N, C-alpha and C positions, 0 to 999 in steps of 0.2 A: 282174424275174423272181425276185428274192428269193434268189439264190444266187451264189456265186463260181465263175467258170469258169476253170480252169487251162489254159493253152495248152501242151499236151504234145507237139504235133507240130513239124514243121520250120518254121523261120522264114525267110521269103523274103528274099533279097538285093535283088531287084527287086520292089517291091510291086505289087499290082493297084490300078488307079486308077479310082475312080468319078467320072466327069466332072461329074455333076449336083450333087455335094456337095463335090467336091474332096477326098474321103477316100481315104487310102492304106491298103491291107490287107496285112498281113504273115503272117498265119496262118489256118488253116482255121477256127479258133474265132472269130477276128475277122470272117471273112467270114460265118459263120452269125449272129453277133451283128448285123452290119450289115443283113443281109437281114431278120432278125426285126423290127428297129426302123425299117426304111425300106421297108416293103412297098409303100407308095403310089408310090414313085419308082424302085424298083429293077428292075422287070420287063424293060425293054428292054435294060438294061446287063448282063443275065445271059445274053443270047443273042448271043454273039460268040466267035470263035476265040481271042481273047486270054485268055479265062477258061480255056479248055482248056489252053493253053500254061502259064498260071500254075499250075494244079493239077499238071500233069505236070512241068514243068521247075523250078519254084520250091519247090513243096511236096512233090514226090516221090510224089504220089498218082496213080500210073500207071493203076490200075484205074478209079478215079473219073473220071479224064480221058477214058478210053476210053468209059466209059458215057455221059458227058456228050456226047461227040462223036457217039455213036449217036443220042442223043435229038435233037440238032440235025439229023442226017441224015434222021430220020424225021418232022421237023417236030412234035415233041412239044409239048404245051401247057406253059405256064409253071409250072403246078402240079407236073408231073413233074420239072422242072428244079430247083425249089425243094426238093422232098422229097429228091432225090438229094444235093443239097449239104448240107442240114441233117442228113442221116443220115451224113455223112462225118466227124462229130466227136460226142463225147459232150457235146452242147450243149443240145439241146432234147429234152424228153420227148414221148412220143406224143400226149398231150393238148394240149401247147402247139403242136405242128405242126398238129393238127387245127383248133385255134382260128385259127391263122394262115391256113389254107386257107379257112376259113369267112369270114374277113375279106376274103380275096382275092375270093371269090365276091361279097361285098357291094360291093366296089369295081367289079367288072365290071358291076354293075347300075346304077351311077351314070352320070350324063352326064359328058361331058368336063370341063365347068365344075365340077361337083361334085367330081371327082377332083382337079382343080387346087386347089380350096379345101381339100380334105382333105390334100393334100401340103403346102400352105402352113401349115396348122394343125400338121402334124407337125414342120415345121421350127421352129415357135415353141415347141412343147412340148419339143423336144430342145435348145433353147438356140441354134439356128442362126439368129440374128436377122438377119444380113445376107441369107441365103437366103430367109428368111420375108418380109422386106420386099420383096425383088425379086419373089417369087412373087405377093404380094398386089397389088403395083403392076401387074404384068403382067395380072392379071385385071381390075383397074379401068380400065386404059388400053386394053384391047382392045375388040372389039365385043361380047364375050360378056356383059357386064353386063345387056344387054337381056333375057337369058334369066332373070335373077334377079328375085325379088320384092323389095319394099322391106325386109323383115326380113333376108333374106339379104345384101342389099347393105350394110345397116347393120351387120350382124355382121362383115363384112369391114373396114369402116371402124373398128369397135371394136378389132379385133385389130391393125390398122395403128397405131392410137393407142397401144396397149400398147407396141408396139415403139418409137415416138417417146418415150414416157415412160421406157422403160428406158435410152435414150441421153441423158436429161436435157433433151430438147426439149419442155418442158412447154407452151409456148405453142402449138406445133403440135399437141401431144397434145390439148389442150383443144379446139381447133377440130375435130379429128377425132372426139373423143368426143361433142361437141355434134351434129355432123352425123350420127353414128351413132344417137344417141338420137332424133333427128328422124325417122329412118327405121325403126328397130326398136322404139321405144317401151320399151326394156328399162331398168328401174330401175338396173341395174348400170352401163350406159353413162352415165346421168345422174349417178350417184354419182361415177364416175371423172372425169367432166367437172368437177364441183365440186372434187374433189381437185386436178386439174391446174390449175384456176384459182388455187387457194391456193398450190400449189408454184411457179407462175409469177409470184406476187405481183400478180395482177390483182385486187386487193382490191375495187375499185369494182364490177367485174363480178360478183365473188363475192357481195358484199353485196346486189346487186340480184337475183341469182338466188335467194339464200337468202330474201329478202323475198317473192319470188313463190311460193316453195315452203313458206312458214311453216305452212301448214295440214297439210302432209304430215308428221305427228308421227313416224311410224315412220322416215322417211328422216332427219329432223332428229336423232332420237336416235342413229341409227347413225352419222351424220356426227360428232356430238359424241364 
């Protein structure tokens, strides 16, 4: 967001806990920040009486807690709940909130599988590698992959391979990058496959693949 946010309100003694990510929240600014950067996974965990109690008892935001309680009672939409919370602190500007709500609209138009993929991608982007790997595996090992085309399936394998590479499991990463390329045909998956072969010291396989790709001058130059 390009700015520093000072936490000027009360700090909770007992934090609010987001089960999906294992994140503990101690201030209203932290809550706003979490919502803003986890919009794909946060919705269901914002509709619970524990959040009202957190605002009222831990942060001393009696008025906001009462307003949130009224929204729950009238079965208000998640948009109204998010706006109420984000406006509880000097965190997000009006345009940022509008963009977030537009993103929420886009999420609502996605299939359940697409939303799960989006959430897994967000975990990866945020450096939550364990959560990302679990989310990708849950997609691949469920019945839902039949809903994906070859490119979508390959892209998930590619991201899973990235996670293996980040943990130093380059042999497994190479296998997943190869499988990803076979499905998505993406030159980036092929390139990362070759890098993973090199890092895992599979020199014979690497030389064989390089020989097969020798006519692809652009790729060879980039690899060099």
